[in-house]
C-alpha positions in Angstrom: 132.0 -88.4 26.6 135.7 -89.2 26.7 138.2 -90.5 24.2 141.7 -91.7 24.9 144.7 -93.1 23.1 148.0 -92.3 21.5 146.6 -92.7 18.0 143.9 -90.1 18.5 145.6 -87.2 16.6 146.2 -89.3 13.5 142.7 -90.7 13.6 140.9 -87.4 13.8 143.1 -85.8 11.1 142.2 -88.6 8.8 138.5 -88.4 9.7 138.3 -84.7 9.1 140.0 -85.1 5.8 137.9 -88.0 4.6 134.7 -86.3 5.9 135.4 -83.1 4.1 135.9 -85.0 0.9 132.8 -87.2 1.0 130.3 -84.5 1.9 128.4 -82.4 4.5 126.8 -85.2 6.6 130.1 -86.8 7.1 131.8 -83.5 7.9 129.2 -82.7 10.5 129.5 -86.2 12.0 133.3 -86.0 12.1 133.0 -82.6 13.8 130.6 -84.1 16.3 133.0 -87.0 17.0 136.0 -84.8 17.6 134.1 -82.4 19.9 132.4 -85.2 21.8 135.8 -86.9 22.2 137.3 -83.8 23.8 140.6 -84.4 22.0 141.7 -80.8 22.5 144.3 -78.9 20.6 144.1 -77.6 17.0 141.9 -80.5 15.8 139.1 -79.7 18.3 139.7 -76.0 17.5 139.0 -76.8 13.8 135.9 -78.8 14.8 134.7 -75.9 16.9 135.1 -73.5 14.0 132.9 -75.9 11.9 130.2 -76.1 14.6 127.4 -73.7 14.9 126.9 -71.4 17.9 124.6 -73.0 20.5 122.2 -71.1 22.7 121.0 -73.0 25.8 117.5 -71.7 26.4 115.9 -71.4 29.9 114.4 -74.5 31.2 110.7 -75.1 30.6 108.2 -77.8 31.4 106.3 -80.2 29.1 102.9 -81.3 30.1 102.5 -85.0 30.0 100.0 -87.5 31.4 102.5 -88.2 34.1 102.7 -84.6 35.1 104.9 -81.6 34.2 108.4 -82.6 33.2 111.4 -80.3 33.0 113.0 -79.9 29.6 115.7 -77.7 28.0 116.4 -76.6 24.4 119.8 -76.3 22.9 119.3 -74.1 19.8 121.9 -73.9 17.0 122.4 -70.6 15.2 120.9 -70.4 11.7 118.0 -72.3 10.2 116.7 -75.5 11.8 115.7 -78.5 9.7 115.4 -81.1 12.4 114.9 -81.1 16.2 115.6 -84.1 18.3 114.4 -85.2 21.7 117.4 -86.4 23.8 116.5 -88.5 26.9 119.0 -89.7 29.5 119.0 -93.1 31.2 119.0 -93.9 34.9 120.6 -90.9 36.6 119.4 -88.7 39.4 120.8 -85.5 37.9 118.4 -85.7 35.0 118.9 -83.0 32.4 121.7 -81.5 34.4 123.9 -84.6 34.0 127.2 -83.3 32.6 127.6 -86.0 29.9 124.1 -85.3 28.7 124.6 -81.5 28.5 127.8 -82.1 26.6 126.2 -84.4 24.1 123.3 -82.0 23.6 125.7 -79.1 23.0 127.7 -81.2 20.5 124.6 -82.3 18.6 123.3 -78.8 18.5 126.6 -77.6 17.2 126.1 -79.9 14.2 122.9 -78.0 13.4 120.3 -80.1 15.2 117.9 -78.4 17.7 118.0 -80.6 20.8 115.5 -80.8 23.6 116.7 -82.7 26.6 114.0 -84.2 28.9 114.6 -86.4 31.9 112.1 -89.1 32.8 110.9 -88.9 36.4 110.8 -92.7 36.8 114.4 -93.2 35.6 115.6 -90.3 37.8 114.0 -92.4 40.7 115.6 -95.6 39.6 112.4 -97.2 38.2 112.1 -98.6 34.7 108.4 -98.5 33.7 106.2 -98.0 30.7 105.1 -94.7 32.2 108.4 -93.4 30.9 107.3 -94.3 27.3 104.1 -92.2 28.0 106.2 -89.2 28.9 108.4 -89.6 25.8 105.3 -90.0 23.6 103.7 -86.8 25.0 107.0 -84.9 24.6 107.4 -85.9 21.0 103.8 -84.9 20.2 104.4 -81.5 21.8 107.7 -81.0 19.9 106.2 -81.9 16.6 103.6 -79.2 17.0 106.3 -76.5 17.3 106.8 -75.1 13.8 110.0 -73.2 14.8 111.7 -76.5 15.6 109.8 -79.1 13.5 109.1 -77.4 10.2 107.9 -80.7 8.6 106.0 -81.8 11.7 108.5 -84.6 12.6 111.3 -84.9 15.2 114.1 -87.2 15.9 114.4 -89.3 19.1 117.6 -90.3 20.9 117.4 -92.4 24.1 120.4 -93.3 26.2 120.6 -96.6 28.1 117.2 -97.8 29.2 115.7 -94.7 27.7 116.8 -96.1 24.3 114.4 -99.1 24.5 111.7 -96.9 25.9 112.1 -94.4 23.0 111.5 -97.3 20.5 108.4 -98.3 22.4 107.0 -94.8 22.3 108.0 -94.3 18.6 105.7 -97.1 17.6 102.6 -95.7 19.3 99.8 -94.5 16.9 99.7 -90.9 18.3 103.2 -90.1 17.2 104.1 -92.9 14.7 104.0 -90.4 11.7 105.7 -87.6 13.7 109.0 -89.4 14.2 111.9 -88.8 11.7 114.1 -91.4 13.3 114.8 -93.1 16.7 118.2 -93.9 18.1 118.8 -96.2 21.0 122.2 -95.6 22.5 123.2 -98.6 24.6 119.5 -99.6 25.1 117.5 -102.8 25.8 115.3 -105.0 23.7 113.7 -106.9 26.5 113.7 -105.6 30.1 113.3 -109.1 31.6 116.4 -110.3 29.8 118.5 -107.4 31.1 117.3 -107.8 34.6 118.2 -111.5 34.4 121.6 -110.6 33.1 122.2 -108.1 35.9 121.3 -110.6 38.6 122.8 -113.8 37.1 125.3 -112.7 34.6 123.4 -114.7 31.9 122.8 -112.7 28.7 121.1 -113.4 25.4 123.7 -114.6 23.0 124.6 -113.0 19.7 127.4 -113.9 17.3 130.6 -111.9 17.9 129.4 -110.4 21.2 131.1 -111.5 24.4 129.2 -111.5 27.7 131.0 -109.7 30.5 130.1 -109.9 34.3 127.4 -107.3 35.1 128.3 -103.9 36.5 127.6 -103.2 40.2 125.7 -100.0 39.3 122.9 -101.9 37.5 122.7 -104.4 40.3 122.4 -101.6 42.9 119.5 -100.2 40.8 117.7 -103.5 40.9 118.3 -103.8 44.6 116.7 -100.3 45.1 113.7 -101.3 43.0 113.1 -104.5 44.8 113.8 -103.2 48.4 110.1 -103.5 49.4 110.3 -107.3 48.8 113.7 -107.8 50.4 113.3 -106.2 53.8 110.4 -105.5 56.3 108.3 -102.5 55.6 110.0 -100.3 58.2 113.4 -100.9 56.6 112.5 -100.1 53.0 112.9 -96.3 53.2 116.3 -96.3 55.1 117.7 -99.0 52.8 116.7 -97.0 49.7 118.2 -93.9 51.2 121.5 -95.8 51.6 121.4 -97.2 48.0 120.5 -93.7 46.6 123.5 -92.3 48.4 125.7 -95.0 46.8 124.3 -94.4 43.4 124.8 -90.7 43.7 128.4 -91.3 44.7 128.9 -93.5 41.6 127.5 -90.7 39.4 129.7 -88.1 41.1 132.9 -90.1 40.3 132.7 -88.7 36.7 132.5 -85.0 37.9 133.8 -84.5 41.4 136.0 -87.1 43.1 135.9 -85.4 46.5 132.1 -85.3 46.6 132.0 -88.8 45.4 134.2 -90.1 48.1 132.2 -88.2 50.7 129.0 -89.8 49.4 130.5 -93.3 49.4 131.5 -92.8 53.0 128.0 -91.6 53.9 126.6 -94.7 52.4 128.9 -96.9 54.5 127.9 -94.9 57.6 124.2 -95.5 56.8 124.8 -99.3 56.6 126.1 -99.3 60.2 122.9 -97.8 61.5 120.5 -100.3 59.8 119.0 -103.4 61.3 119.3 -106.8 59.6 118.7 -107.7 56.8 118.9 -104.1 55.4 122.4 -103.7 56.9 123.8 -106.7 55.0 122.1 -105.7 51.7 123.5 -102.1 51.8 126.9 -103.5 52.8 126.8 -105.7 49.7 125.9 -102.6 47.6 128.7 -100.6 49.1 131.2 -103.4 48.6 130.0 -103.9 45.0 129.3 -107.5 45.9 127.4 -108.5 42.8 127.8 -112.2 43.4 126.1 -112.0 46.8 123.3 -109.7 45.7 122.3 -111.5 42.5 120.9 -114.7 44.0 118.8 -112.6 46.5 117.3 -110.5 43.7 116.5 -113.3 41.2 113.2 -114.3 42.8 111.9 -110.8 42.5 112.9 -109.6 39.1 109.9 -111.0 37.3 107.7 -108.5 39.1 110.0 -105.6 38.1 110.1 -106.5 34.4 107.3 -104.3 33.0 106.6 -106.0 29.6 105.2 -102.8 28.2 108.6 -101.2 28.7 110.3 -103.6 26.2 110.4 -102.8 22.5 110.4 -106.4 21.6 107.0 -106.7 23.3 105.5 -103.5 22.0 102.2 -103.8 20.0 103.7 -102.0 17.0 107.2 -101.1 15.8 108.3 -97.6 14.7 107.5 -96.6 11.2 110.7 -94.4 11.1 114.2 -95.7 10.7 115.7 -97.1 13.9 119.4 -96.7 14.7 121.0 -99.0 17.3 124.4 -98.0 18.7 126.0 -100.2 21.4 129.3 -100.9 22.9 130.8 -104.3 22.3 131.8 -104.7 26.0 128.8 -103.0 27.6 128.3 -104.6 31.1 125.2 -102.6 32.1 123.0 -103.6 29.1 124.8 -106.2 27.0 125.5 -105.4 23.3 123.7 -108.6 22.3 120.5 -106.8 23.3 120.8 -104.5 20.3 121.7 -107.3 18.0 118.6 -109.4 18.9 116.4 -106.3 18.8 117.7 -105.4 15.3 116.7 -108.9 14.1 113.3 -108.5 15.7 112.6 -105.1 14.1 113.8 -106.2 10.7 111.4 -109.1 10.8 108.6 -106.5 11.2 109.8 -104.5 8.2 111.6 -101.7 10.1 114.6 -100.0 8.5 117.4 -100.7 11.0 121.0 -99.6 11.2 123.1 -101.4 13.9 126.6 -100.5 15.0 128.5 -102.4 17.7 131.5 -100.3 18.5 134.7 -101.0 20.4 135.0 -97.3 21.1 131.9 -97.2 23.3 131.5 -98.6 26.8 128.0 -98.0 28.1 126.7 -94.9 26.2 130.0 -93.1 26.3 133.3 -92.9 24.4 136.2 -94.3 26.4 138.6 -96.2 24.2 141.7 -95.9 22.0 140.6 -96.9 18.6 141.7 -97.9 15.1 140.7 -95.5 12.3 138.3 -98.1 10.9 136.4 -98.1 14.2 136.3 -94.4 14.4 135.2 -94.1 10.8 132.4 -96.5 11.4 131.1 -94.3 14.2 131.4 -91.2 12.0 129.5 -92.9 9.2 126.8 -94.1 11.6 126.2 -90.5 12.9 126.3 -89.2 9.4 123.3 -91.4 8.6 121.5 -90.2 11.7 122.2 -86.5 10.9 120.9 -86.7 7.3 117.4 -87.9 8.5 
């Protein structure tokens, strides 16, 4: 996660001072904020001193009904009161994704044992209820590890589409009493609504939330998922190869610009080799032509919207507190999704904490901020960390 702005130093100085005054959960949350923001200098040095030493354990596998899934523990020094399952969204790098490893390290530095686990379907650009099965099985396994879950309960943090899927899983009978809290970070309430937004730009409305044009990454993911309905059978595999290359390039822009540019060029080269209509579709993806792709995708999104993957359509809500964190200007999953989901869950008696933040884009910090915005984020995480 990144944080920029000329006021950063004053903000974090104030946060550290206030947090130290009001108590341990706020101090831990302020330290997390400063480390996750990568502000550098003496302030981050102070936060590092406050943080626990983190040991990244060797990868292991968790047995689930969808097969063995790779996972990794981030273990803080000292005693462990709470462990949390941290699940990334749609990203082919899975648990190796740099922002995920950074967040896991920062959380563990605050004293939380973190297990990261990537969902095979999301790594393959599919949003299905099978992913909720994997989350459910992973939580059940974690809760049975006394070293990490002394009270038999664990926290859950899902990023992007894994946020909504985590809420679905948390309400299932097998783990409902094993969940200490569930946090959806930029997640969805209803998958069909989000797919409609990505293809038409029309989002559910919520007071104070502005709808922005959808991001091309999300539209590319929908194009990948519906490729078998858009082109003849023999064109599906090469079209998906081209889209995968584009999506990988988009992911690499955050870590390696040279590799990203090479992958973008490869995606353009693939488009030249394809017959129609695959060539035009991949060209639209490469050119980020959301307005051209959207109308082509609309007739097919209903078949992609797995109702069982939506928390608003789940048979039962979580019994544990639910935390919803969303960026005001998110253009992958609109912030209004969390507002509407919060209302839905509260009507079912769920204890919900919602924060729409101007600091967050889509599940990352990327803004200059006023101290009130920063303090709101610290207070939110303090509530999470005390669970």
